[in-house]
All heavy atoms as an XYZ file, in Angstrom:
920
protein
N       6.661     20.438      4.663
C       7.023     19.850      5.931
C       8.297     20.496      6.454
O       9.245     20.693      5.709
C       7.263     18.360      5.742
C       6.382     17.514      6.617
S       6.666     15.758      6.380
C       5.986     15.508      4.762
N       8.321     20.793      7.731
C       9.501     21.437      8.300
C      10.414     20.408      8.964
O       9.997     19.310      9.311
C       9.077     22.506      9.310
O       8.339     21.912     10.354
N      11.650     20.800      9.129
C      12.623     19.951      9.815
C      12.384     20.052     11.309
O      12.232     21.155     11.848
C      14.037     20.408      9.472
O      14.262     20.301      8.073
N      12.357     18.909     12.014
C      12.061     18.943     13.448
C      13.217     19.519     14.261
O      14.388     19.312     13.933
C      11.833     17.471     13.802
C      12.634     16.721     12.798
C      12.575     17.545     11.532
N      12.870     20.235     15.305
C      13.872     20.803     16.207
C      14.527     19.695     17.025
O      13.863     18.742     17.440
C      13.196     21.795     17.158
C      14.111     22.364     18.208
C      13.353     23.195     19.240
O      12.203     23.585     18.970
O      13.923     23.424     20.312
N      15.825     19.811     17.227
C      16.495     18.918     18.173
C      16.307     19.560     19.537
O      16.790     20.660     19.803
C      17.969     18.716     17.809
C      18.044     18.009     16.451
C      18.683     17.908     18.901
C      19.404     17.884     15.872
N      15.537     18.875     20.383
C      15.100     19.453     21.656
C      16.185     19.418     22.725
O      16.247     20.304     23.572
C      13.854     18.727     22.153
N      17.035     18.378     22.708
C      18.088     18.304     23.716
C      19.240     17.439     23.225
O      19.062     16.549     22.386
C      17.551     17.742     25.029
O      17.170     16.389     24.875
N      20.415     17.743     23.772
C      21.631     17.003     23.467
C      22.472     16.924     24.721
O      22.717     17.935     25.380
C      22.424     17.726     22.364
C      23.858     17.240     22.135
C      23.871     15.825     21.560
C      24.596     18.211     21.217
N      22.883     15.715     25.068
C      23.875     15.504     26.109
C      24.688     14.285     25.683
O      24.351     13.622     24.697
C      23.217     15.288     27.476
O      22.357     14.171     27.439
N      25.757     13.986     26.394
C      26.630     12.888     26.011
C      25.815     11.595     25.855
O      25.187     11.132     26.807
C      27.718     12.696     27.058
C      28.704     11.626     26.669
C      28.595     10.291     26.941
C      29.901     11.793     25.927
N      29.673      9.635     26.405
C      30.490     10.510     25.782
C      30.545     12.902     25.362
C      31.690     10.310     25.105
C      31.748     12.699     24.694
C      32.301     11.416     24.574
N      25.785     11.066     24.635
C      25.112      9.795     24.374
C      23.607      9.853     24.269
O      22.961      8.821     24.135
N      23.013     11.068     24.298
C      21.553     11.177     24.247
C      21.121     12.415     23.456
O      21.602     13.516     23.706
C      20.960     11.292     25.643
C      21.143     10.066     26.493
C      20.337     10.153     27.785
O      19.861     11.207     28.188
N      20.183      9.013     28.434
N      20.191     12.167     22.554
C      19.577     13.267     21.799
C      18.080     13.044     21.762
O      17.614     11.912     21.656
C      20.103     13.288     20.357
C      21.576     13.540     20.240
S      22.091     13.652     18.512
C      21.395     15.253     18.098
N      17.335     14.144     21.855
C      15.876     14.076     21.718
C      15.463     15.034     20.611
O      15.971     16.146     20.502
C      15.191     14.462     23.022
C      15.273     13.393     24.097
C      14.099     13.547     25.034
C      13.624     12.300     25.646
N      12.932     11.340     24.838
N      14.522     14.556     19.792
C      13.976     15.353     18.701
C      12.541     15.705     19.078
O      11.772     14.840     19.511
C      14.029     14.565     17.376
C      13.333     15.329     16.257
C      15.476     14.260     16.999
N      12.212     16.980     18.925
C      10.868     17.453     19.276
C       9.814     16.653     18.521
O       9.935     16.421     17.318
C      10.752     18.943     18.947
C       9.538     19.604     19.534
C       9.613     21.104     19.347
C       8.476     21.776     20.065
N       8.597     23.224     20.012
N       8.796     16.198     19.259
C       7.703     15.455     18.656
C       7.963     13.963     18.528
O       7.143     13.239     17.974
N       9.109     13.501     19.034
C       9.461     12.080     18.950
C       9.758     11.572     20.357
O      10.478     12.220     21.110
C      10.684     11.901     18.056
S      11.222     10.204     17.912
N       9.204     10.417     20.701
C       9.385      9.887     22.062
C      10.697      9.121     22.226
O      11.107      8.838     23.342
C       8.210      8.972     22.421
O       8.154      7.897     21.506
N      11.380      8.818     21.125
C      12.621      8.050     21.180
C      13.781      8.925     21.649
O      13.889     10.081     21.253
C      12.954      7.486     19.776
O      11.846      6.728     19.316
C      14.191      6.622     19.796
N      14.649      8.357     22.477
C      15.922      8.991     22.807
C      16.979      8.325     21.946
O      17.100      7.098     21.943
C      16.265      8.823     24.300
O      15.252      9.459     25.077
C      17.610      9.454     24.629
N      17.700      9.128     21.195
C      18.710      8.611     20.278
C      20.107      8.742     20.865
O      20.387      9.681     21.610
C      18.706      9.418     18.971
C      17.404      9.409     18.219
C      16.653     10.573     18.088
C      16.940      8.249     17.604
C      15.473     10.584     17.363
C      15.749      8.248     16.885
C      15.026      9.420     16.769
O      13.862      9.419     16.048
N      21.004      7.841     20.456
C      22.434      8.019     20.706
C      22.991      8.809     19.523
O      23.601      9.850     19.693
C      23.138      6.672     20.851
C      24.652      6.803     20.995
C      25.315      5.429     21.147
C      26.817      5.559     21.152
N      27.410      5.305     19.846
N      22.784      8.280     18.334
C      23.129      8.960     17.088
C      21.840      9.013     16.280
O      21.051      8.072     16.311
C      24.191      8.181     16.318
C      25.485      8.012     17.103
O      25.882      8.963     17.788
O      26.100      6.937     17.016
N      21.628     10.116     15.570
C      20.364     10.197     14.834
C      20.506     10.883     13.493
O      21.455     11.621     13.248
C      19.275     10.860     15.670
S      19.430     12.625     15.887
N      19.514     10.583     12.648
C      19.328     11.236     11.362
C      18.027     12.033     11.461
O      17.056     11.538     12.028
C      19.170     10.208     10.237
C      20.363      9.320     10.008
C      20.083      8.370      8.841
C      21.269      7.484      8.558
N      21.071      6.706      7.316
N      18.026     13.235     10.936
C      16.809     14.054     10.914
C      16.635     14.654      9.520
O      17.608     14.874      8.800
C      16.829     15.181     11.977
C      16.721     14.614     13.367
C      18.071     16.035     11.857
N      15.379     14.899      9.155
C      15.033     15.455      7.853
C      13.669     16.113      7.974
O      12.972     15.919      8.973
C      15.020     14.350      6.795
C      14.061     13.251      7.101
C      12.713     13.226      6.859
C      14.350     12.022      7.772
N      12.161     12.056      7.308
C      13.150     11.295      7.877
C      15.518     11.446      8.287
C      13.076     10.042      8.471
C      15.444     10.198      8.874
C      14.228      9.510      8.957
N      13.265     16.895      6.977
C      11.948     17.508      7.039
C      10.867     16.441      7.244
O      10.723     15.535      6.431
C      11.805     18.204      5.684
C      13.223     18.490      5.276
C      14.006     17.299      5.773
N      10.206     16.517      8.376
C       9.117     15.598      8.677
C       9.493     14.345      9.436
O       8.619     13.525      9.706
N      10.769     14.167      9.807
C      11.071     12.928     10.511
C      12.457     12.815     11.093
O      13.306     13.694     10.918
N      12.649     11.678     11.776
C      13.943     11.355     12.368
C      13.979      9.862     12.651
O      12.937      9.207     12.715
C      14.160     12.135     13.671
O      13.218     11.739     14.652
N      15.196      9.339     12.818
C      15.362      7.952     13.232
C      16.773      7.749     13.761
O      17.644      8.596     13.597
C      15.047      6.985     12.105
C      16.131      6.799     11.064
C      15.773      5.619     10.153
N      16.786      5.318      9.176
C      17.775      4.435      9.347
N      17.923      3.805     10.493
N      18.639      4.191      8.378
N      16.975      6.590     14.377
C      18.297      6.221     14.854
C      19.262      6.118     13.680
O      18.911      5.595     12.619
C      18.233      4.861     15.588
O      17.460      5.031     16.769
C      19.602      4.342     15.952
N      20.472      6.626     13.874
C      21.535      6.434     12.901
C      22.360      5.251     13.395
O      23.148      5.383     14.333
C      22.373      7.696     12.790
C      23.549      7.612     11.864
C      23.746      6.707     10.875
C      24.680      8.490     11.843
N      24.939      6.963     10.233
C      25.525      8.046     10.812
C      25.052      9.602     12.589
C      26.733      8.676     10.506
C      26.246     10.234     12.295
C      27.074      9.784     11.261
N      22.134      4.097     12.795
C      22.815      2.861     13.174
C      24.013      2.667     12.243
O      23.858      2.302     11.082
C      21.845      1.683     13.062
C      22.454      0.367     13.507
O      23.688      0.302     13.720
O      21.694     -0.608     13.627
N      25.197      2.904     12.766
C      26.417      2.821     11.961
C      26.618      1.438     11.357
O      27.268      1.298     10.326
C      27.621      3.177     12.815
C      27.705      4.598     13.252
C      26.715      5.538     13.226
C      28.852      5.239     13.784
N      27.192      6.726     13.730
C      28.498      6.571     14.079
C      30.144      4.825     14.054
C      29.394      7.482     14.620
C      31.040      5.726     14.606
C      30.663      7.043     14.873
N      26.078      0.406     11.987
C      26.266     -0.960     11.490
C      25.626     -1.158     10.118
O      26.045     -2.019      9.354
C      25.707     -1.981     12.482
C      26.512     -2.027     13.779
C      25.833     -2.870     14.813
N      24.559     -2.222     15.180
C      23.815     -2.557     16.197
N      24.168     -3.560     16.971
N      22.697     -1.914     16.469
N      24.625     -0.346      9.785
C      23.949     -0.484      8.486
C      24.905     -0.267      7.315
O      24.739     -0.854      6.254
C      22.795      0.516      8.375
C      21.651      0.220      9.303
C      20.594      1.320      9.321
O      20.743      2.350      8.617
O      19.611      1.140     10.042
N      25.891      0.596      7.512
C      26.818      0.934      6.425
C      28.269      0.620      6.760
O      29.159      0.936      5.972
C      26.695      2.433      6.079
O      26.937      3.196      7.266
C      25.325      2.767      5.506
N      28.514      0.042      7.941
C      29.881     -0.268      8.343
C      30.692      0.961      8.709
O      31.922      0.967      8.612
N      30.030      2.015      9.146
C      30.702      3.263      9.498
C      31.508      3.103     10.784
O      31.096      2.426     11.720
C      29.650      4.388      9.657
O      29.063      4.615      8.379
C      30.266      5.682     10.162
N      32.678      3.729     10.805
C      33.534      3.819     11.984
C      34.030      5.251     12.083
O      33.872      6.039     11.150
C      34.730      2.863     11.864
C      34.304      1.410     12.003
O      33.811      1.015     13.044
N      34.482      0.639     10.947
N      34.666      5.593     13.204
C      35.167      6.959     13.373
C      36.113      7.354     12.231
O      36.160      8.504     11.833
C      35.863      7.112     14.729
C      34.906      7.143     15.871
N      34.613      6.038     16.625
C      34.148      8.146     16.368
C      33.716      6.349     17.546
N      33.403      7.628     17.409
N      36.873      6.385     11.724
C      37.736      6.615     10.574
C      37.534      5.453      9.606
O      37.561      4.306     10.049
C      39.194      6.691     11.031
O      40.038      6.944      9.935
N      37.245      5.658      8.349
C      37.300      6.938      7.636
C      36.111      7.862      7.894
O      36.119      8.994      7.469
C      37.344      6.507      6.170
C      36.564      5.229      6.127
C      36.867      4.555      7.451
N      35.099      7.374      8.597
C      34.022      8.267      9.001
C      32.751      8.161      8.191
O      32.409      7.107      7.670
N      32.037      9.293      8.109
C      30.725      9.364      7.477
C      30.862      9.105      5.974
O      31.632      9.775      5.286
C      30.070     10.741      7.712
C      28.678     10.791      7.096
C      30.016     11.065      9.200
N      30.100      8.119      5.498
C      30.133      7.739      4.087
C      28.868      8.266      3.384
O      27.850      8.481      4.030
C      30.188      6.211      3.973
C      31.370      5.591      4.688
C      32.696      6.104      4.175
O      32.989      6.018      2.984
N      33.491      6.666      5.061
N      28.937      8.421      2.049
C      27.721      8.828      1.332
C      26.522      7.934      1.655
O      25.398      8.427      1.763
C      28.141      8.732     -0.138
C      29.603      9.070     -0.116
C      30.108      8.400      1.151
N      26.763      6.636      1.858
C      25.658      5.718      2.175
C      24.946      6.103      3.470
O      23.750      5.837      3.625
C      26.181      4.282      2.278
N      25.661      6.749      4.403
C      25.038      7.210      5.652
C      24.059      8.347      5.397
O      23.163      8.597      6.204
C      26.103      7.700      6.642
C      27.017      6.593      7.126
O      26.503      5.570      7.615
O      28.242      6.762      7.024
N      24.256      9.060      4.306
C      23.498     10.279      4.036
C      22.393     10.108      2.993
O      21.506     10.954      2.894
C      24.448     11.383      3.573
C      25.636     11.661      4.497
C      26.562     12.682      3.868
C      25.176     12.106      5.863
N      22.449      9.022      2.209
C      21.517      8.848      1.089
C      20.058      8.994      1.500
O      19.282      9.663      0.820
C      21.724      7.476      0.441
C      22.951      7.405     -0.420
C      23.218      6.008     -0.955
O      22.488      5.060     -0.594
O      24.170      5.878     -1.742
N      19.679      8.363      2.602
C      18.288      8.407      3.056
C      17.831      9.849      3.283
O      16.727     10.229      2.902
C      18.165      7.604      4.357
C      16.814      7.655      5.004
C      16.754      6.872      6.308
O      17.810      6.529      6.876
O      15.631      6.615      6.744
N      18.684     10.663      3.894
C      18.339     12.057      4.186
C      18.346     12.881      2.896
O      17.462     13.707      2.668
C      19.283     12.645      5.252
C      18.932     14.098      5.547
C      19.225     11.814      6.538
N      19.315     12.627      2.023
C      19.385     13.326      0.734
C      18.093     13.105     -0.062
O      17.548     14.033     -0.653
C      20.624     12.867     -0.069
C      20.563     13.339     -1.515
C      21.899     13.372      0.606
N      17.584     11.871     -0.042
C      16.370     11.533     -0.786
C      15.133     12.261     -0.274
O      14.114     12.306     -0.954
C      16.134     10.023     -0.762
C      17.115      9.268     -1.617
C      16.899      7.777     -1.520
C      17.936      7.037     -2.351
N      17.858      5.591     -2.161
N      15.210     12.850      0.902
C      14.085     13.607      1.464
C      14.024     15.027      0.902
O      13.168     15.816      1.289
C      14.179     13.677      2.994
C      14.253     12.324      3.682
C      12.985     11.523      3.565
C      13.100     10.232      4.373
N      11.939      9.387      4.251
N      14.965     15.377      0.009
C      14.926     16.678     -0.647
C      15.520     17.820      0.149
O      15.129     18.972     -0.043
N      16.488     17.525      1.010
C      17.100     18.593      1.809
C      17.955     19.503      0.929
O      18.493     19.078     -0.089
C      17.940     18.026      2.985
C      17.062     17.220      3.929
C      19.121     17.215      2.516
N      18.053     20.749      1.345
C      18.892     21.731      0.654
C      20.215     21.936      1.390
O      21.199     22.373      0.801
C      18.162     23.084      0.542
C      16.862     23.006     -0.225
C      17.099     22.608     -1.659
C      15.800     22.516     -2.434
N      15.875     21.521     -3.493
N      20.204     21.625      2.693
C      21.404     21.748      3.521
C      21.513     20.512      4.392
O      20.506     20.031      4.920
C      21.330     23.005      4.427
O      21.172     24.157      3.598
C      22.585     23.162      5.272
N      22.739     19.997      4.545
C      23.014     18.855      5.410
C      23.994     19.302      6.485
O      25.025     19.912      6.178
C      23.638     17.709      4.617
C      23.972     16.487      5.443
S      22.542     15.465      5.827
C      22.221     14.755      4.220
N      23.651     18.997      7.737
C      24.532     19.306      8.859
C      25.041     17.977      9.405
O      24.256     17.082      9.708
C      23.795     20.099      9.960
C      24.744     20.413     11.105
C      23.197     21.381      9.393
N      26.364     17.868      9.517
C      26.986     16.652     10.030
C      27.651     16.972     11.360
O      28.530     17.831     11.421
C      28.019     16.089      9.039
C      27.346     15.772      7.694
C      28.707     14.851      9.626
C      28.311     15.360      6.589
N      27.186     16.286     12.420
C      27.763     16.445     13.751
C      28.828     15.382     13.967
O      28.513     14.193     13.993
N      30.075     15.805     14.160
C      31.221     14.905     14.231
C      31.477     14.324     15.616
O      32.491     13.669     15.823
C      32.483     15.636     13.771
C      32.448     16.029     12.309
C      33.773     16.586     11.841
N      34.843     15.694     12.241
C      36.029     16.111     12.692
N      36.292     17.396     12.813
N      36.956     15.244     13.036
N      30.574     14.554     16.557
C      30.772     14.046     17.907
C      31.130     15.165     18.866
O      31.491     16.268     18.450
N      31.021     14.876     20.142
C      31.255     15.895     21.167
C      32.720     16.340     21.197
O      33.022     17.471     21.543
C      30.827     15.365     22.530
C      29.349     14.971     22.575
S      28.222     16.326     22.232
C      27.459     16.485     23.834
N      33.633     15.435     20.821
C      35.062     15.767     20.755
C      35.552     15.875     19.320
O      36.748     16.027     19.085
C      35.884     14.700     21.482
O      35.439     14.531     22.798
N      34.641     15.737     18.361
C      35.017     15.829     16.955
C      35.774     14.614     16.440
O      36.527     14.711     15.471
N      35.564     13.444     17.054
C      36.319     12.238     16.685
C      35.856     11.601     15.379
O      36.619     10.888     14.734
C      36.230     11.208     17.811
N      34.608     11.836     14.984
C      34.068     11.226     13.768
C      34.582     11.984     12.546
O      34.374     13.192     12.415
C      32.529     11.252     13.815
C      31.794     10.676     12.616
C      32.143      9.204     12.411
C      30.292     10.853     12.800
N      35.226     11.272     11.654
C      35.794     11.888     10.456
C      34.726     12.067      9.370
O      33.724     11.344      9.349
C      36.937     11.021      9.909
C      38.072     10.825     10.895
C      38.721     12.138     11.281
O      39.207     12.877     10.429
N      38.707     12.446     12.569
N      34.967     13.025      8.487
C      34.114     13.234      7.314
C      35.063     13.405      6.121
O      35.655     14.464      5.955
C      33.200     14.465      7.468
C      32.329     14.639      6.224
C      32.334     14.343      8.716
N      35.231     12.341      5.321
C      36.178     12.431      4.209
C      35.708     13.376      3.108
O      34.499     13.602      2.941
C      36.282     10.990      3.698
C      35.068     10.295      4.196
C      34.610     11.023      5.426
N      36.656     13.930      2.340
C      36.295     14.829      1.235
C      35.307     14.211      0.253
O      34.461     14.917     -0.294
C      37.642     15.120      0.556
C      38.657     14.921      1.638
C      38.115     13.808      2.500
N      35.368     12.896      0.044
C      34.449     12.245     -0.895
C      32.997     12.381     -0.451
O      32.091     12.479     -1.273
C      34.813     10.764     -1.058
O      34.775     10.104      0.196
N      32.763     12.419      0.862
C      31.403     12.566      1.383
C      30.899     13.991      1.142
O      29.762     14.194      0.723
C      31.364     12.197      2.877
O      31.752     10.825      3.003
C      29.992     12.398      3.473
N      31.749     14.976      1.376
C      31.387     16.369      1.115
C      31.133     16.557     -0.388
O      30.149     17.194     -0.783
C      32.483     17.324      1.632
C      32.193     18.763      1.222
C      32.609     17.212      3.152
N      31.978     15.959     -1.223
C      31.809     16.048     -2.677
C      30.475     15.439     -3.117
O      29.794     15.989     -3.986
C      32.953     15.337     -3.408
C      34.282     16.065     -3.262
O      34.288     17.253     -2.864
O      35.320     15.434     -3.544
N      30.111     14.311     -2.518
C      28.828     13.659     -2.833
C      27.665     14.628     -2.610
O      26.762     14.743     -3.450
C      28.679     12.403     -1.971
C      27.270     11.873     -1.866
C      26.687     11.181     -2.925
C      26.519     12.069     -0.711
C      25.381     10.692     -2.827
C      25.223     11.585     -0.605
C      24.659     10.909     -1.672
O      23.379     10.437     -1.569
N      27.685     15.329     -1.478
C      26.608     16.274     -1.181
C      26.613     17.439     -2.164
O      25.568     17.808     -2.702
C      26.733     16.780      0.262
C      26.458     15.726      1.327
C      26.903     16.217      2.695
C      24.991     15.334      1.348
N      27.783     18.001     -2.416
C      27.875     19.144     -3.322
C      27.423     18.775     -4.738
O      26.760     19.563     -5.402
C      29.296     19.706     -3.321
C      29.613     20.412     -2.013
C      30.990     21.031     -2.006
C      31.208     21.789     -0.702
N      32.558     22.352     -0.610
N      27.757     17.559     -5.179
C      27.326     17.105     -6.509
C      25.810     16.964     -6.586
O      25.232     17.006     -7.671
C      28.004     15.785     -6.866
C      29.442     15.958     -7.266
C      30.118     14.638     -7.569
C      31.584     14.875     -7.864
N      32.393     13.665     -7.740
N      25.176     16.782     -5.438
C      23.709     16.701     -5.382
C      23.079     18.068     -5.101
O      21.889     18.149     -4.821
C      23.283     15.679     -4.318
C      23.362     14.262     -4.839
O      22.494     13.819     -5.565
N      24.434     13.562     -4.502
N      23.886     19.134     -5.151
C      23.377     20.490     -4.965
C      23.004     20.820     -3.527
O      22.168     21.694     -3.282
N      23.642     20.127     -2.590
C      23.318     20.310     -1.171
C      24.462     21.030     -0.471
O      25.627     20.626     -0.586
C      23.052     18.942     -0.502
C      21.842     18.275     -1.177
C      22.837     19.086      0.997
C      21.650     16.818     -0.800
N      24.127     22.107      0.253
C      25.108     22.783      1.100
C      25.428     21.877      2.275
O      24.546     21.167      2.765
C      24.549     24.113      1.627
C      24.309     25.123      0.520
O      25.062     25.117     -0.474
O      23.359     25.915      0.659
N      26.659     21.927      2.753
C      27.043     21.050      3.861
C      27.804     21.817      4.932
O      28.637     22.660      4.623
C      27.851     19.826      3.354
C      29.123     20.248      2.630
C      28.183     18.873      4.479
N      27.453     21.527      6.173
C      28.166     22.054      7.343
C      28.673     20.861      8.137
O      27.895     19.965      8.482
C      27.230     22.880      8.226
C      26.650     24.150      7.629
C      25.552     24.701      8.527
C      27.739     25.188      7.454
N      29.966     20.835      8.425
C      30.582     19.771      9.209
C      31.134     20.417     10.472
O      32.047     21.244     10.406
C      31.709     19.077      8.411
C      32.378     18.011      9.257
C      31.177     18.488      7.113
N      30.541     20.049     11.623
C      30.859     20.725     12.872
C      30.888     19.749     14.041
O      30.310     18.656     13.964
C      29.787     21.791     13.178
C      29.578     22.885     12.135
C      28.256     23.586     12.370
C      30.728     23.869     12.181
N      31.512     20.169     15.112
C      31.419     19.452     16.388
C      29.929     19.400     16.730
O      29.178     20.322     16.410
C      32.247     20.226     17.433
C      32.270     19.625     18.799
C      31.171     20.189     19.700
O      30.468     21.139     19.362
N      31.012     19.581     20.849
N      29.465     18.327     17.348
C      28.017     18.083     17.453
C      27.241     19.184     18.160
O      26.158     19.553     17.705
C      27.743     16.706     18.086
O      28.270     15.696     17.203
C      26.263     16.450     18.265
N      27.740     19.740     19.250
C      26.973     20.809     19.915
C      26.774     21.994     18.979
O      25.673     22.543     18.889
C      27.677     21.251     21.210
C      27.567     20.193     22.297
C      28.549     20.408     23.432
O      29.753     20.623     23.157
O      28.111     20.344     24.591
N      27.812     22.382     18.260
C      27.697     23.481     17.292
C      26.796     23.082     16.125
O      26.024     23.890     15.613
C      29.082     23.892     16.770
C      29.901     24.557     17.856
C      30.843     25.646     17.386
N      30.346     26.484     16.315
C      30.946     26.603     15.121
N      32.024     25.946     14.821
N      30.434     27.406     14.210
N      26.916     21.816     15.708
C      26.094     21.327     14.601
C      24.614     21.408     14.947
O      23.793     21.825     14.121
C      26.488     19.890     14.250
N      24.251     21.017     16.170
C      22.852     21.079     16.607
C      22.361     22.522     16.629
O      21.257     22.823     16.176
C      22.673     20.383     17.976
C      21.323     20.723     18.596
C      22.820     18.875     17.816
N      23.193     23.438     17.122
C      22.814     24.858     17.130
C      22.539     25.357     15.713
O      21.533     26.029     15.464
C      23.924     25.699     17.767
C      24.075     25.523     19.263
C      25.319     26.219     19.807
O      25.940     27.040     19.083
O      25.686     25.938     20.963
N      23.442     25.044     14.792
C      23.276     25.485     13.398
C      22.058     24.834     12.752
O      21.288     25.497     12.061
C      24.537     25.165     12.580
C      25.724     26.015     12.941
C      25.532     27.484     12.600
O      24.882     27.792     11.576
O      26.025     28.332     13.359
N      21.897     23.539     12.988
C      20.742     22.823     12.439
C      19.445     23.472     12.935
O      18.543     23.762     12.138
C      20.805     21.336     12.831
C      19.501     20.622     12.553
C      19.255     20.043     11.313
C      18.495     20.581     13.511
C      18.043     19.432     11.041
C      17.282     19.966     13.252
C      17.058     19.402     12.017
O      15.849     18.815     11.757
N      19.328     23.671     14.255
C      18.102     24.255     14.811
C      17.855     25.655     14.272
O      16.703     26.024     14.000
C      18.142     24.262     16.342
C      17.770     22.921     16.940
O      17.169     22.070     16.293
N      18.134     22.724     18.195
N      18.910     26.448     14.092
C      18.747     27.799     13.549
C      18.218     27.737     12.120
O      17.306     28.481     11.750
C      20.071     28.559     13.601
N      18.773     26.847     11.314
C      18.303     26.696      9.929
C      16.866     26.191      9.889
O      16.051     26.688      9.109
C      19.230     25.747      9.163
C      20.627     26.298      8.859
C      21.570     25.174      8.444
C      20.564     27.378      7.800
N      16.548     25.209     10.728
C      15.182     24.667     10.774
C      14.192     25.763     11.161
O      13.104     25.856     10.584
C      15.105     23.492     11.747
N      14.568     26.603     12.124
C      13.692     27.693     12.578
C      13.452     28.719     11.465
O      12.418     29.372     11.444
C      14.295     28.375     13.809
N      14.405     28.825     10.541
C      14.265     29.752      9.403
C      13.473     29.127      8.257
O      13.263     29.765      7.225
C      15.647     30.158      8.881
C      16.468     30.983      9.842
C      17.925     31.091      9.399
O      18.239     30.976      8.227
N      18.808     31.306     10.354
N      13.074     27.857      8.420
C      12.292     27.193      7.392
C      13.115     26.549      6.289
O      12.577     26.123      5.271
N      14.428     26.463      6.490
C      15.294     25.804      5.511
C      15.000     24.307      5.523
O      14.770     23.718      6.580
C      16.790     26.059      5.854
C      17.711     25.264      4.945
C      17.101     27.548      5.787
N      15.018     23.680      4.346
C      14.860     22.217      4.260
C      16.213     21.607      4.633
O      17.039     21.322      3.770
C      14.428     21.794      2.864
C      12.985     22.168      2.553
C      12.530     21.562      1.252
C      12.267     20.102      1.477
N      11.504     19.463      0.387
N      16.407     21.456      5.936
C      17.690     20.997      6.451
C      17.567     19.578      6.987
O      16.550     19.197      7.551
C      18.228     21.971      7.532
C      17.298     22.065      8.726
C      19.634     21.595      7.988
N      18.608     18.811      6.755
C      18.707     17.479      7.310
C      20.008     17.370      8.071
O      20.870     18.241      7.966
N      20.139     16.300      8.818
C      21.384     16.134      9.556
C      21.626     14.720     10.015
O      20.688     13.914     10.106
N      22.886     14.446     10.292
C      23.295     13.224     10.968
C      24.185     13.665     12.117
O      25.073     14.496     11.942
C      24.009     12.223     10.022
C      23.052     11.702      8.963
C      25.250     12.817      9.377
N      23.887     13.131     13.290
C      24.556     13.601     14.503
C      25.067     12.444     15.339
O      24.326     11.509     15.616
C      23.589     14.443     15.336
C      23.046     15.637     14.609
C      21.817     15.575     13.971
C      23.773     16.812     14.537
C      21.312     16.656     13.292
C      23.271     17.903     13.854
C      22.043     17.829     13.229
N      26.327     12.550     15.759
C      26.978     11.577     16.649
C      27.081     12.245     18.011
O      27.616     13.339     18.133
C      28.369     11.255     16.082
C      29.167     10.297     16.900
N      28.635      9.161     17.446
C      30.479     10.319     17.246
C      29.597      8.506     18.101
N      30.719      9.203     17.991
N      26.533     11.596     19.061
C      26.431     12.286     20.358
C      27.460     11.850     21.402
O      27.361     12.241     22.556
C      25.020     12.095     20.940
O      24.859     10.772     21.396
N      28.449     11.043     20.997
C      29.544     10.740     21.920
C      30.854     11.122     21.219
O      30.838     11.761     20.169
C      29.548      9.245     22.330
O      29.692      8.442     21.173
C      28.286      8.884     23.084
N      31.958     10.720     21.756
C      33.302     10.929     21.198
C      33.488     12.310     20.577
O      33.975     12.498     19.513
C      33.643      9.865     20.183
S      33.428      8.199     20.792
């Protein structure tokens, strides 16, 4: 199964190819996507993305994780979250969301088992 292309990104809106839902924040993995609801894990801009935010995507067998920190880069990614991914043998890219989407789509197009979590505001 391949990772779905992110078809569009604008402030507060993301679309994933093959999915009719418009997301504000989303998680993507080989074969799927869904809303990233920060309330599920109590995530806030600081301290930011927690391992619990990524577990679902990690369990899909991704080899690379792309984290989009928001349009202005306001979402933090603590070292413990990066360490969690590395301990699971997963490469990680932490980027401003527009750059993150570009990198994610490039990896997906190359057939890499890539997953991501993307914040489309701030």
